[in-house]
C-alpha positions, 0 to 999 in steps of 0.5 A: 829794501829797494835800491832806490830807498835808503833807511836807517832805523828811524832816520830820514828816508830818501827816495825818488819822486817826480814833479807833478806841479810847481806851487810856489818858487820853492814848493812843489807837488811830487809823486812817489813811485807808489803813487802817493802825492807829497809836498816837497820843498827846497832847502832854505839855505840854497843859493841857486834854485834849480829848475823844477819842471813837470816830469823831472825826477828828484830825490826827496828826504822824508821823515819816517813818521810823516810821508806827506812832506819832504825836502828836495835833495840837491846834488852838489 
């Protein structure tokens, strides 16, 4: 296990990604360190949407059974 990924036996996987394109206000295309492109979205209950500019590093939470989508983790 690397220092940038956290796994817990079938639980969500958290990893770093880089924004490559903003599709809508809350959905982006992001690139994982292994080169895989995923759709990432902001949580629905967020009050202030952060600026998601191309090239920005973000944290995403993914389901271990579907690595094509992820939720952007916002630091509080």
